[in-house]
FIZA-661660 format. One record per residue (C-alpha): residue number from 1; residue in one letter; x, y, z. Coordinates in nm, 2 decimals, decimal comma. Each point is the difference from the previous one (the first is absolute). Example, Ala and Ser with C-alpha at 12.3 -4.5 7.8 and 13.67 -1.06 7.14 Angstrom:
<nodes>
{node 1 'a' {1,23 -0,45 0,78}}
{node 2 's' {0,14 0,34 -0,07}}
</nodes>
This chain:
<nodes>
{node 1 'x' {1,15 -3,51 8,23}}
{node 2 'x' {0,00 0,06 0,38}}
{node 3 'x' {0,00 -0,31 0,21}}
{node 4 'x' {0,03 0,13 0,36}}
{node 5 'x' {0,11 0,27 0,23}}
{node 6 'x' {0,30 -0,13 0,21}}
{node 7 'x' {0,09 0,14 0,34}}
{node 8 'x' {0,35 0,09 -0,12}}
{node 9 'x' {0,30 -0,14 -0,20}}
{node 10 'x' {0,03 -0,29 0,24}}
{node 11 'x' {-0,35 -0,12 -0,07}}
{node 12 'x' {0,03 -0,07 -0,37}}
{node 13 'x' {-0,11 -0,32 -0,17}}
{node 14 'x' {0,35 -0,10 -0,12}}
{node 15 'x' {0,08 -0,37 -0,04}}
{node 16 'x' {0,32 -0,15 0,13}}
{node 17 'x' {0,14 -0,07 -0,35}}
{node 18 'x' {-0,12 0,33 -0,16}}
{node 19 'x' {0,27 0,20 -0,17}}
{node 20 'x' {-0,06 0,36 0,13}}
{node 21 'x' {0,10 0,34 -0,14}}
{node 22 'x' {-0,02 0,32 0,20}}
{node 23 'x' {-0,01 0,33 -0,19}}
{node 24 'x' {0,14 0,31 0,18}}
{node 25 'x' {0,04 -0,13 0,36}}
{node 26 'x' {0,25 0,28 0,08}}
{node 27 'x' {0,13 -0,02 0,36}}
{node 28 'x' {-0,27 -0,25 0,11}}
{node 29 'x' {0,00 -0,31 -0,22}}
{node 30 'x' {-0,23 -0,30 0,05}}
{node 31 'x' {0,20 -0,30 0,13}}
{node 32 'x' {-0,21 -0,23 -0,22}}
{node 33 'x' {0,12 0,16 -0,33}}
{node 34 'x' {0,26 -0,19 -0,20}}
{node 35 'x' {0,08 0,29 -0,24}}
{node 36 'x' {-0,03 0,37 0,07}}
{node 37 'x' {0,02 0,29 -0,24}}
{node 38 'x' {0,06 0,37 0,05}}
{node 39 'x' {0,00 0,28 -0,27}}
{node 40 'x' {0,20 0,26 0,20}}
{node 41 'x' {0,32 -0,13 0,16}}
{node 42 'x' {0,18 0,33 0,07}}
{node 43 'x' {-0,26 0,22 0,17}}
{node 44 'x' {-0,28 -0,04 0,26}}
{node 45 'x' {-0,26 0,25 -0,12}}
{node 46 'x' {-0,26 -0,28 -0,04}}
{node 47 'x' {0,08 -0,19 0,31}}
{node 48 'x' {0,07 0,05 0,37}}
{node 49 'x' {0,36 -0,14 0,02}}
{node 50 'x' {0,27 -0,17 -0,19}}
{node 51 'x' {-0,08 -0,32 -0,19}}
{node 52 'x' {0,02 -0,33 0,19}}
{node 53 'x' {-0,04 -0,36 -0,09}}
{node 54 'x' {0,03 -0,34 0,18}}
{node 55 'x' {0,31 -0,21 -0,07}}
{node 56 'x' {-0,20 -0,26 -0,19}}
{node 57 'x' {-0,15 0,25 -0,24}}
{node 58 'x' {0,11 0,09 -0,36}}
{node 59 'x' {0,00 0,37 -0,07}}
{node 60 'x' {-0,08 0,15 -0,35}}
{node 61 'x' {0,02 0,36 -0,09}}
{node 62 'x' {-0,32 0,04 -0,21}}
{node 63 'x' {-0,28 0,23 -0,08}}
{node 64 'x' {-0,34 -0,13 0,11}}
{node 65 'x' {-0,15 0,12 -0,32}}
{node 66 'x' {0,24 -0,21 -0,21}}
{node 67 'x' {0,09 -0,31 0,20}}
{node 68 'x' {0,28 -0,22 -0,14}}
{node 69 'x' {-0,18 -0,33 0,06}}
{node 70 'x' {-0,18 -0,25 -0,22}}
{node 71 'x' {-0,38 -0,03 -0,01}}
{node 72 'x' {-0,13 -0,18 0,32}}
{node 73 'x' {0,36 -0,06 0,11}}
{node 74 'x' {-0,12 0,05 0,36}}
{node 75 'x' {-0,28 -0,16 0,19}}
{node 76 'x' {-0,06 0,31 0,22}}
{node 77 'x' {0,10 0,36 0,00}}
{node 78 'x' {-0,01 0,24 0,30}}
{node 79 'x' {-0,03 0,37 -0,05}}
{node 80 'x' {-0,01 0,20 0,32}}
{node 81 'x' {-0,04 0,38 0,00}}
{node 82 'x' {0,13 0,05 -0,35}}
{node 83 'x' {-0,30 0,05 -0,24}}
{node 84 'x' {-0,07 0,35 0,14}}
{node 85 'x' {0,35 0,11 -0,12}}
{node 86 'x' {0,00 -0,12 -0,36}}
{node 87 'x' {-0,02 0,21 -0,32}}
{node 88 'x' {-0,20 -0,24 -0,21}}
{node 89 'x' {-0,23 -0,21 0,22}}
{node 90 'x' {-0,16 -0,19 -0,29}}
{node 91 'x' {0,34 -0,13 -0,11}}
{node 92 'x' {0,11 -0,07 0,35}}
{node 93 'x' {-0,31 -0,20 0,08}}
{node 94 'x' {0,01 -0,19 -0,33}}
{node 95 'x' {0,36 -0,10 0,08}}
{node 96 'x' {-0,10 -0,15 0,33}}
{node 97 'x' {-0,27 -0,21 -0,17}}
{node 98 'x' {0,24 -0,10 -0,28}}
{node 99 'x' {0,28 -0,14 0,22}}
{node 100 'x' {-0,22 -0,17 0,26}}
{node 101 'x' {-0,34 -0,17 0,02}}
{node 102 'x' {-0,07 0,12 0,36}}
{node 103 'x' {0,11 0,28 0,22}}
{node 104 'x' {-0,05 0,26 0,27}}
{node 105 'x' {-0,03 0,38 -0,05}}
{node 106 'x' {0,00 0,24 0,29}}
{node 107 'x' {-0,03 0,37 -0,01}}
{node 108 'x' {-0,11 0,29 0,23}}
{node 109 'x' {-0,37 0,07 -0,02}}
{node 110 'x' {-0,14 0,35 -0,05}}
{node 111 'x' {-0,02 0,05 0,38}}
{node 112 'x' {0,34 -0,16 0,05}}
{node 113 'x' {0,16 0,24 -0,25}}
{node 114 'x' {-0,17 0,29 0,18}}
{node 115 'x' {0,15 -0,10 0,34}}
{node 116 'x' {0,35 -0,09 -0,12}}
{node 117 'x' {0,06 0,15 -0,34}}
{node 118 'x' {0,32 -0,02 -0,20}}
{node 119 'x' {0,11 0,24 -0,27}}
{node 120 'x' {0,11 -0,29 -0,21}}
{node 121 'x' {-0,35 -0,14 -0,03}}
{node 122 'x' {-0,17 0,08 -0,33}}
{node 123 'x' {-0,33 -0,19 0,05}}
{node 124 'x' {-0,28 -0,01 0,25}}
{node 125 'x' {-0,15 -0,36 0,00}}
{node 126 'x' {-0,32 -0,15 0,12}}
{node 127 'x' {-0,13 -0,36 -0,02}}
{node 128 'x' {-0,36 0,05 -0,14}}
{node 129 'x' {-0,20 -0,31 -0,11}}
{node 130 'x' {0,32 -0,21 0,02}}
{node 131 'x' {0,16 0,24 -0,25}}
{node 132 'x' {0,31 0,21 0,08}}
{node 133 'x' {-0,11 0,35 -0,11}}
{node 134 'x' {0,29 0,24 -0,04}}
{node 135 'x' {-0,03 0,38 -0,01}}
{node 136 'x' {0,28 0,25 -0,06}}
{node 137 'x' {0,09 0,16 0,33}}
{node 138 'x' {0,06 0,33 -0,16}}
{node 139 'x' {-0,37 0,01 -0,10}}
{node 140 'x' {-0,13 -0,05 0,36}}
{node 141 'x' {-0,19 0,29 0,14}}
{node 142 'x' {0,16 -0,02 0,35}}
{node 143 'x' {0,36 0,07 0,09}}
{node 144 'x' {0,23 -0,29 0,12}}
{node 145 'x' {0,27 0,17 0,21}}
{node 146 'x' {-0,02 -0,09 0,37}}
{node 147 'x' {0,16 -0,34 0,06}}
{node 148 'x' {-0,13 -0,19 0,31}}
{node 149 'x' {0,19 -0,32 -0,09}}
{node 150 'x' {0,22 0,02 0,31}}
{node 151 'x' {-0,32 -0,06 0,20}}
{node 152 'x' {-0,20 -0,23 -0,22}}
{node 153 'x' {0,28 -0,21 -0,15}}
{node 154 'x' {0,29 0,01 0,25}}
{node 155 'x' {-0,16 0,04 0,34}}
{node 156 'x' {-0,36 -0,13 0,04}}
{node 157 'x' {0,05 -0,34 -0,19}}
{node 158 'x' {0,27 -0,09 0,26}}
{node 159 'x' {-0,15 0,15 0,31}}
{node 160 'x' {-0,38 -0,03 -0,01}}
{node 161 'x' {-0,18 -0,34 -0,01}}
{node 162 'x' {-0,33 0,18 -0,07}}
{node 163 'x' {0,16 0,17 -0,30}}
{node 164 'x' {0,14 -0,33 -0,12}}
{node 165 'x' {-0,35 -0,15 0,01}}
{node 166 'x' {-0,13 0,30 -0,19}}
{node 167 'x' {0,28 -0,05 -0,26}}
{node 168 'x' {-0,10 -0,36 -0,06}}
{node 169 'x' {-0,38 0,03 0,03}}
{node 170 'x' {-0,02 0,33 -0,20}}
{node 171 'x' {0,33 -0,01 -0,19}}
{node 172 'x' {-0,15 0,14 -0,31}}
{node 173 'x' {-0,03 0,33 0,17}}
{node 174 'x' {0,38 0,05 -0,05}}
{node 175 'x' {0,10 -0,25 -0,27}}
{node 176 'x' {-0,12 -0,18 -0,31}}
{node 177 'x' {0,10 -0,37 0,04}}
{node 178 'x' {-0,08 -0,18 -0,32}}
{node 179 'x' {0,09 -0,36 -0,05}}
{node 180 'x' {-0,07 -0,10 -0,36}}
{node 181 'x' {0,00 -0,29 -0,24}}
{node 182 'x' {0,02 0,00 -0,39}}
{node 183 'x' {-0,04 0,38 -0,03}}
{node 184 'x' {-0,04 0,33 0,19}}
{node 185 'x' {-0,32 0,20 -0,07}}
{node 186 'x' {0,09 0,37 0,00}}
{node 187 'x' {-0,11 0,34 -0,13}}
{node 188 'x' {0,23 0,30 -0,04}}
{node 189 'x' {-0,13 0,35 0,02}}
{node 190 'x' {-0,37 -0,09 -0,01}}
{node 191 'x' {-0,24 0,23 -0,18}}
{node 192 'x' {-0,32 -0,19 0,10}}
{node 193 'x' {-0,16 0,20 0,28}}
{node 194 'x' {-0,06 -0,33 0,20}}
{node 195 'x' {0,37 -0,03 0,07}}
{node 196 'x' {0,11 0,36 -0,04}}
{node 197 'x' {-0,22 0,12 0,29}}
{node 198 'x' {0,21 -0,20 0,25}}
{node 199 'x' {0,30 0,22 -0,08}}
{node 200 'x' {-0,16 0,34 -0,06}}
{node 201 'x' {-0,32 0,01 0,21}}
{node 202 'x' {-0,08 -0,02 0,37}}
{node 203 'x' {-0,08 -0,35 0,10}}
{node 204 'x' {-0,37 -0,06 0,08}}
{node 205 'x' {-0,15 -0,30 0,19}}
{node 206 'x' {-0,05 -0,20 -0,31}}
{node 207 'x' {0,36 0,05 -0,11}}
{node 208 'x' {0,14 -0,09 0,34}}
{node 209 'x' {-0,21 -0,32 0,01}}
{node 210 'x' {0,13 -0,09 -0,35}}
{node 211 'x' {0,36 0,02 0,12}}
{node 212 'x' {-0,06 -0,14 0,35}}
{node 213 'x' {-0,31 -0,22 -0,01}}
{node 214 'x' {-0,18 -0,04 0,34}}
{node 215 'x' {0,03 -0,34 0,18}}
{node 216 'x' {-0,23 -0,20 0,22}}
{node 217 'x' {0,09 -0,02 0,37}}
{node 218 'x' {0,11 -0,37 -0,06}}
{node 219 'x' {0,23 0,10 -0,28}}
{node 220 'x' {0,13 0,29 0,20}}
{node 221 'x' {0,09 -0,24 0,29}}
{node 222 'x' {0,15 -0,25 -0,23}}
{node 223 'x' {0,22 0,26 -0,17}}
{node 224 'x' {0,12 0,14 0,33}}
{node 225 'x' {0,09 -0,34 0,15}}
{node 226 'x' {0,17 -0,11 -0,33}}
{node 227 'x' {0,21 0,32 0,00}}
{node 228 'x' {0,09 -0,05 0,37}}
{node 229 'x' {0,11 -0,36 -0,08}}
{node 230 'x' {0,21 0,12 -0,29}}
{node 231 'x' {0,17 0,26 0,22}}
{node 232 'x' {0,09 -0,27 0,26}}
{node 233 'x' {0,12 -0,25 -0,26}}
{node 234 'x' {0,22 0,27 -0,16}}
{node 235 'x' {0,16 0,08 0,33}}
{node 236 'x' {0,06 -0,37 0,07}}
{node 237 'x' {0,15 -0,06 -0,34}}
{node 238 'x' {0,23 0,30 0,02}}
{node 239 'x' {0,12 -0,10 0,35}}
{node 240 'x' {0,06 -0,37 -0,06}}
{node 241 'x' {0,07 0,00 -0,37}}
{node 242 'x' {0,21 0,31 -0,04}}
{node 243 'x' {0,16 0,05 -0,34}}
{node 244 'x' {0,32 0,16 -0,10}}
{node 245 'x' {-0,03 0,37 -0,08}}
{node 246 'x' {0,04 0,13 -0,35}}
{node 247 'x' {0,34 0,14 -0,10}}
{node 248 'x' {0,09 0,30 -0,22}}
{node 249 'x' {0,03 -0,07 -0,36}}
{node 250 'x' {0,36 0,00 -0,13}}
{node 251 'x' {0,14 -0,05 -0,35}}
{node 252 'x' {0,06 -0,37 0,09}}
{node 253 'x' {-0,38 -0,04 0,00}}
{node 254 'x' {-0,04 0,15 -0,35}}
{node 255 'x' {0,00 -0,33 -0,17}}
{node 256 'x' {-0,13 -0,07 -0,35}}
{node 257 'x' {-0,35 -0,14 0,02}}
{node 258 'x' {-0,02 -0,37 0,06}}
{node 259 'x' {-0,30 -0,22 -0,07}}
{node 260 'x' {-0,14 -0,24 0,25}}
{node 261 'x' {0,16 -0,30 -0,18}}
{node 262 'x' {0,34 0,15 0,03}}
{node 263 'x' {-0,01 0,02 0,38}}
</nodes>
């Protein structure tokens, strides 16, 4: 079930001794992961660049729908911008819950997909009632062709403080950020009109308030100052605690899977 909505991958509730898996990190792995997996090693259709990992990480060539790990082998699993690509989301999600007891799932939201669509994305996803609701992109009534990712992903987050505050105070406009424990509640291709309308009908006031509940002035101020503090802390951490950059994956990293006790 959903526990919270983190700011980003650096704001996850991962303990110091947790053994962490990341599924499908592509060119941008999380430094906290101990083991990373990728399904496609020879082409970049599903990612924005060549695969990279950090020197301390173990790489495994594996399909996220059939992970080669034991039940609950990991304490935490990170899955960032992958679910929208998969062929069988039920199997993919069940594998996340099988190999770990807690985790983080991030995907574009419906509006995010509209602003920066990718041809490789198969699913439009919304977080409704703390459930990830997936709808086939091919069934959407609107076209997803014009890509404004250069502005909303590569420019404004690095140039505009106001946009950064919007990203952290109203992050669900662009992303679904879903930190879970024990299981992930989800629905694939809903037929119930309650969920279906969010994908096929114009949003009315009631639907907007369901997805983005109104806040009191006190909560609005608290959320704004908390986001500002997080931005300043992130800049401080990156400046004074700079990490090594990830490196391209080579055949020397394609080791057989090793359990925590073997390392």
